[in-house]
Legacy VTK file of the C-alpha trace (Angstrom):
# vtk DataFile Version 3.0
C-alpha trace
ASCII
DATASET POLYDATA
POINTS 132 float
92.473 147.007 60.938
94.251 143.693 61.354
97.221 145.448 62.956
94.943 147.170 65.489
93.263 143.879 66.356
96.630 142.165 66.722
97.966 144.978 68.920
94.865 144.843 71.167
95.159 141.059 71.527
98.858 141.250 72.429
98.186 144.048 74.936
95.392 142.011 76.540
97.632 138.956 76.865
100.330 140.945 78.647
97.937 142.690 81.058
96.060 139.554 82.182
98.813 138.357 84.573
98.891 141.818 86.137
95.180 141.573 86.926
95.356 138.046 88.369
94.544 137.572 92.028
97.534 137.041 94.348
96.025 134.151 96.346
99.024 131.801 96.836
101.876 132.679 99.209
101.818 134.945 102.230
98.654 136.876 102.917
99.614 139.957 104.922
96.070 141.209 105.498
95.966 139.889 109.083
98.459 140.316 111.906
100.019 137.216 113.493
98.661 136.130 116.882
100.500 137.474 119.926
102.896 135.054 121.643
100.699 134.653 124.726
97.870 133.285 122.549
99.908 130.254 121.422
99.082 127.003 123.237
102.544 125.779 124.179
104.930 128.051 122.322
105.761 125.498 119.633
106.133 127.123 116.252
106.854 124.121 114.031
104.860 122.002 111.651
101.531 121.130 113.245
100.894 117.869 111.413
103.951 116.213 112.940
103.129 113.581 115.555
103.301 115.026 119.049
104.781 112.660 121.605
104.671 112.914 125.378
106.478 111.046 128.162
103.649 108.560 128.652
103.757 107.581 124.970
107.563 107.497 124.955
107.641 104.971 127.808
105.604 102.551 125.666
108.349 102.427 122.998
111.002 99.721 122.780
114.527 100.114 124.145
116.468 102.388 121.791
113.322 103.943 120.311
113.634 107.497 119.007
111.694 110.073 120.990
110.988 113.755 120.513
109.464 115.676 123.420
108.579 119.218 124.472
108.511 120.285 128.102
110.698 121.712 130.859
113.969 120.762 132.513
113.072 121.133 136.175
116.090 119.843 138.128
119.686 118.685 137.830
120.196 115.291 139.465
123.874 114.689 138.825
126.568 114.645 136.159
124.654 115.495 132.973
121.444 113.913 134.381
118.354 116.140 134.525
114.671 115.720 135.296
112.441 116.512 132.318
108.714 117.121 132.763
105.741 117.544 130.464
102.018 117.432 131.222
101.985 113.605 131.400
104.862 113.001 133.792
108.590 113.169 134.499
111.615 111.258 133.201
115.375 111.409 133.699
117.345 112.635 130.700
121.054 112.455 129.966
122.224 115.649 128.252
125.985 116.020 127.670
127.295 119.581 127.937
128.234 119.467 124.243
124.533 119.112 123.356
123.684 122.286 125.302
126.160 124.156 123.047
126.502 127.016 125.521
122.762 127.646 125.852
121.380 128.316 129.301
117.822 127.416 130.284
115.731 127.762 133.402
112.784 125.613 134.566
110.254 128.039 133.058
111.740 127.763 129.529
110.004 125.447 127.089
112.556 123.119 125.500
112.448 120.472 122.819
114.571 117.351 123.097
115.092 114.382 120.828
117.092 111.289 121.475
116.833 107.598 122.267
115.009 105.786 125.051
117.235 103.702 127.327
115.037 101.186 129.163
118.068 99.261 130.475
118.631 102.015 133.027
116.624 101.863 136.231
114.578 104.073 136.060
114.477 104.428 132.246
116.003 107.575 130.809
116.411 109.373 127.515
119.829 110.020 126.013
119.447 113.394 124.331
121.096 113.926 120.941
119.417 117.224 120.016
118.341 120.050 122.319
116.351 123.109 121.299
115.291 126.071 123.405
111.799 127.001 122.142
LINES 1 133
132 0 1 2 3 4 5 6 7 8 9 10 11 12 13 14 15 16 17 18 19 20 21 22 23 24 25 26 27 28 29 30 31 32 33 34 35 36 37 38 39 40 41 42 43 44 45 46 47 48 49 50 51 52 53 54 55 56 57 58 59 60 61 62 63 64 65 66 67 68 69 70 71 72 73 74 75 76 77 78 79 80 81 82 83 84 85 86 87 88 89 90 91 92 93 94 95 96 97 98 99 100 101 102 103 104 105 106 107 108 109 110 111 112 113 114 115 116 117 118 119 120 121 122 123 124 125 126 127 128 129 130 131
């Protein structure tokens, strides 16, 4: 009798994890939203602070900025016009930062770099470029 009770207890202990609900992790019950339903195409962490050109211009000289928008024109040697929904700013992007990627004005891009207020007009020196 004791052996039967012990065997039933051991069997119950090993089957409990199999009956547990799989709540953590990826829930594949629902399909992901289609790409055209996303607001701006950004697929990163949502709790990160979003910065725009207007906010970037309020930073000090040399401040680190991270923006999302469009490159709309080439002004000269490695100088481009970058635009988001709050305005436009000149950006300096060396060809090495592009790393062979080609973008057009309708592509959403992410840039990060430093604000150079000593230039007239102020511009951003881009250290990292990402095609979204």
